[in-house]
N, C-alpha and C positions, 0 to 999 in steps of 0.2 A: 504495501498500498504506498509504504514511503516511498519507493522508487517510482510509482504513479504521480505521486505530487510532485517530487524533483522534476520528472519529465514534463509536467502542465508547466512549472515555473520556466523551465527552458523555453517552452514554447512563448510562454507570456512574454520572457525578454528579448526575443527575436522580433518580436510585433514592435515596431516602432511607434504605432499607435498606441500600444498599451504604454510604453515608454513615456512619450508625450504626454499622454491624459494623466501619467502618474505624477509627472513632473509639475502638470497644471492643478492636480487636486493639492497636493504638497505646498505648493505656493500659496494657492487658493485659501486651503486652511491656516498657513502660516501668517498672510495678510490680513485674513477675517480676524483671526484669534489677537492679533496686535494690535489692530485699530479698536477691535471691541475692548481690550485690555485698556488701552489707552483712554477710550470714553469712558469707561467704567470708573478709572481713576480720578479724571475730570470731573465727573458727575458727584462721584463720594467726597471730594475736596470742595465742591460746591455746596452742597448740602451739610458737610462738617462746620463749614463757614458760617451757613446760614443759621446751623443750630447755637454754635457759639455767638453769633450775634444776638440771636433771641436773648440768650442767657446774659448775654451784657446789657441788654435792656432792662432784663428783670432786676438784676442786681443794681442797675443806675437807677430804678424807678425815686422819684420822689416822694417824700413822706407822704402816706395817704390811708385813708383807712381799708382794712383789709377786705372787706367786702368789696369795697372798688376795684382792689387790685384783683378780685376774684375774676370779676367782669372782664378786665383788663387781659387777663389770662396769657396762655402762652402759646409755644406751638410745638408739636412735634414732625420731625422730617424723617419719613422711611430710611434706611441709610441702605446702601448700595451692596448688595453680597457680591464677594468676590468672582464667584462662579455666574454671574448675571453676564458676562461676557462671552459664555458660551449659549446659555439659553436663559433668555429674557422674561420667559414664561408670560405670566399677567403681568408684569410690572410695566409694559409698556402702556397698558389700557387702564390700570386702576391708579389712584391717587397717590400722591406720595408726600403731601401737607396735611396734617388735620390739626386745626386751633383746638386748647383746651381751655376751656371757660367755665364758669359757674352756671348751673342750672339748665344746662343744655350739653347733649353728647353730639357733637357735629360728626358729618361723615367727612371721608377724605377727599381730597380736592386736587385738581392740577396735575392731571394725568399728561403724560408724553403724546401718546396719541391725540390728546383734545388740544396741544398746543402744535401738533406737527401738520406742515402744509401738503406734505405727500403721506400717503396711507398704502400700504402695501397689504395684499390679502394675506400675504405668508409674513409677514412682519418685517422687522429689521433683519438685515443680513448679520445673521450670527452663525456660528460654527454649526449651533444644532441644525440650520436649514440646511448644509450640506451635507450633515450626516444623517440627517432623516430622509431627505429626499433625493439629492443628487448620486451620492455614492451608492444606496441600495439601486437605484436604477444602473448605473452601472455596472454592478456586481450581477442584475440581470442579463446585461447585453453581454455579461463576459459568459455566463452560464446557459443562457437558453439553448447554444448551439454544441454545447460539451459532447454531449453523446449523440444528439441528431442527424451531427455532422459525421460523427462516428460510423452510423447507419447508413448516410446517404452514399459514402465513399466504400460502402461495404468492408471498412477495418474492423469494425466491432464483430463480425464474424468469424475474422481471424484471430481477433484475439481473444472471443471464447471458445475456438476450437485448440488455442492453445493453452488453455486451463485458467485463463483470466477468471475471476468470479464477478459477476454482474454487480453484485452488492458492493465488494470491494472496489469495484471500477466506479462506482457512481458516487459512494462517499468518499474515495480518495478525489475526484473531480470536485465535488462540492466543496472538501474540505480545503483544497486548493486556492479555491474562489473566496472561500470564508476568511482564508488567512489573509488575505489581501487586504480585503475590508477592517479587519483588525489591525493591520500594518497604519492603516490610514488612520485608524482612531486611536491607536497608541503615538502617534507623531502629535496628534492634535493634543493629546492630554499631556506629553512630554512639553510640547511649547507653552501651552497654559501653566504646567508646574513651573515653568523655568522665568515666564514675563510677570507672574504674580507672586502675591507672599502665599506661602502655603505652610499649614502646620497640620497636627495629627487628623483635626477634623475636617480640613479640606482635603487631606489625602482619602481618608474613609469615604467622603462623598463622591470623589473621583474614580474610585475602585469600584463603589456600585453604579457609578453612573456607564464604566467600561462594561460592568456584567450585564446590565440592560440591553445596550447595545450590542456587545457579542451576542447576548441570545437572538436581537434582530436579525443581525446580518447572519446568522446559521441559517434562520428560517427563511430569509431570502434567497439565499445561495443555493439551499438544500431545495427548496420549493421547484425554482428554476430548473435545476438538474434532474430532479424527478419527471416534470413535464418533458423536458429533453429526453429523457428515457423511453417516457410511456408515447409519447406522440410520435407520428410517422415523419416529419419532417421541422425544420429550423421553422418556418411562417406558422403552423400550429403551436408550436411551444412557446415563441414569442408573442404572438398574439394573447395566448394563456394566462400566462405568466403576467403580461400588461395590462390585461383587462383585471385582473385579481388587484396588482398593485394599485390602479386606478381607483376601485371600488373601496380598498382600505384606507388610500389618504385623501380620498375628496368626497365619495358620497357617502360610506358608513360614517363617519363622524359626525356630517353634518344631519344626517336622519335620525341617529341615536341621540346626537344632542338635543335635537326639536323633541324627541320622544321624551327623554329626562325631562325635560322643561315643562312639559303637559305634564308627567306624571307626579313629580313634586314645583307646581309652581311657585315662584315669588310672588309677594303682594305687590301690586302695583305701587309705585313712588307716593301718588296720591292717597290711596288707601293706607300705606303704611303712615305716613304723617298724620293724618287724620286720626285712625285709632289711636297712636301713640300721644297725640296731643288731647284727646278724651280723657285718656287711660291718666295722663298728666295733673289734668285739672282737678282729678278726684283727690288729691292729695293737699298738702298743708300749702298755703301761698305765702310766701316768706317775705313778700312785699305787699299784702294785704292785712291791714292793722285789723279789720273786721272780722276776719275770717273766723268762723267757729271752730275750725280746728287748730287755730292758733289759740283761741279762748280755753279750749280744754287743754293744751299744752300749757299754757300759764298758772290754770288752776293746778295742775302737777307740781309744777317746779315752784310755787309760792307754796305750796302743802309740805314739798321737799323739804325746803329752808326755815318752813316755820315764821315765815313773813307775810305781812298783808297786802302788798301793794311792791308792783315791778322796782320801783326806786330804791325799795330797801333791800334787794337781790344782791349778793355781793358780787355777783356774776353777771355779763352783760345778754338779758335775756332775747337781745336782738340775733345774736350769733349763734345762738341755741335754735332760735325760729329758723335760720337760714340754714344749719345742718340738717336738721328735719326733712326741711325743704329738699336737700339734696339726698340725704337716703332714700326717700321717697322716689324721687326722679331717678333713683340708681336703679332700683326696683322695677319702675317702667322700661328702663333702657335694656335692662337685662333681660326682661320679656319679651321685647319685641325685636331688638338687635341680636338676641339670643336665639329667638325662633327662627330668623334670617340665616343667622350662621349655623343652624343644625339643618336648615332646609339645604343650604350649599353644602354641606359636607352630603346629604344624603344623595344629591345630585351628583357629586364628585364619585361616590361609591358607586351608582348604578352605572357612570359613565366607565368606571374601572372595569365594571362585570363583562362590558363588551368586548374587553380583551381575549374573551374565548371563542370570538368570533372576529376578532380584527386586533391581533397584536399589535397594529401601528398605533392604536389608541392607549396599550399598555405603554410603548415605548415613549410616547409623548407624556404622559402623566407620572413614569419612571423619572424621565428627562428632566423634568420641571422641577419634581421634586428633590431631585437629590442634588440638584442646582440651587435649592432654597427659593425658588422663584413662583411657587403655584399657591392655590388658594389656601393651602393649611397654612402654609406660612406667611402669607397676606392677613389670615384673621389673626395669627397670634400675634402680629405687630398690633394690629387693631386693639385687642383685649390687653396688650401690653402698654399701649399708650392710654387706654379708657383707666387702667389701674393706677397709672400714674394723674391723670387729672382727677380722681379721687383722691388721691392721698394730698395733692396741692388744693384742692378747694377744703378739706375738712382740714388741713393745718391752717389756712387761713382764717376758715371760719372758728377753730378753737382760738385762734390766736383775738378774735373777738371777743367771744365769748369770756374766755377766763384770763385774758391779758391785763386786766386791770380797768377796765372802760366798765362805766354803767349803761343801763339800758337808756337808748334814746339818744345817746352821746355820739352821733353819726360825725363830728369833727374831730374825734379822736383817732390818731394815727400812729402809724408805725413807721420809723425808718429804713434806708436802705439796709442795716445791719440784720434785721430780722429776714429781710427778702433773700440776703446771701446764705443765710441759716437754710433756706429749703434748699433740699437736695436738686440736683437738676435731672432731667430725663436722660436715662440712658437705654438703650436698645441693641440687645445680641442676637444673633439667629441662633434658634435654638439647635440642639445638637443632634445628629442623624442619627444617633441610637437612640434617644426618644421619642423620635418622630418614624421610624421604621415601622411600625405598624399600619401606617398609613399606605404605604407602597407595597406590602406582600401580596396584595391582589394582584399589582402589577407583575411583580415577578414571578406569581404562580402562573398566569396567563401565558408568560412569553416561556417559561419552562415548558407548560402544558403542549404549545405548538412545537417547543425543541424535543418531545417525546413524542408526540403526534407524527410529525415528518419522519423521524427517524425511523417509528415503526411502519410507516408508509413505506419507506424504500429497504428496508428489512424484510419487509413480509408480502410486498405487492411486486416488486420490480422483477423476479425471477418468475412469477405467475404470471403477470400482463405485460411484460416486455414486448414490444412490435418491433419486429427485427425486420 
């Protein structure tokens, strides 16, 4: 089998078109990874500078009431993942800035797509675009005639008469083509590792990235070789594998994606805002002194401190009310935003299941996930930024309530020393080890296809091969 693989590679190397194509792929991948890395570094630099600028503004606030500072708020900028240069995933269409302020959980805004003059159907030119579409297509063109050409030239009969196993021949030819795909993949990984800062976490993600693409390239190379063995001529083999490739990459993702949205629909934007506003109105209103729920809270605190009026409270009741308002609002946000997040995760899982009939869906999901640019990682950022917003507003409200002011004294202020004591927002991409459960389905589906095609070649070639 090794002799057959070596012989196939000798044939490849003698083909000038193959050599030129390889040079083209290597140069293209190198250039795309280089430009993507440079762009990635620049974008991360801009976001870091913006986050630092926001922090400087916060620390330089003039003396003001803590609740006024809560309305002033802050901003969280979504950091750029190192592997975004390989697969940007959904990062180009989701926002990257979110305002953190009191009384409201804002949506993330300012996506790159919304600010772009040109929007491609395939997104930005990343190495994932070449690895997912161009290289598999090239593997198909290498594999579709690997055995059908042998049949047309009658060389296959000679090989069989000499005792060559059809299974071994088919596996060897598919392996030789698969190795070529792996070679281009490994070159891409090496370039990425050299051009960007890598640590153990990045290496773990790149290893899983390599496994996912390695499975997919095996599926493509083996399936094309299988059709070349099963069908009578090159035309039939090429037409069949191209038809399947088009269905996998174009039609099925769209059809299944629309079906998923019908099965687990998200509420419309208007419905979402209306129902959330309605639920929010049922809680205490921190800015309405006649609100009945505020009166009930007043009675509770007067009894707790054993006084008969708000002016005798040793704390500022206004700060208490504002935090109660926030706590109720947090429950509303958790209900509605949490409901949407659950729907998105259900949609993702149902889309991942399509990997059993479409390995390309599993590849895309795994690629984005291992690069940290999919919906799971995006939701993690949204949740972490909301956790910080709640910490920020509670810190301000607690200072308002227990910092030494009296109820009704809205002129009471704190200086920049206090604002500097509030910790800054910081976000780190979660470790892939803690997120791997979200991508087990993708790997299982890819492995399912690897086993299926291996079994097809092992048990169907001898029986159904047309010579």
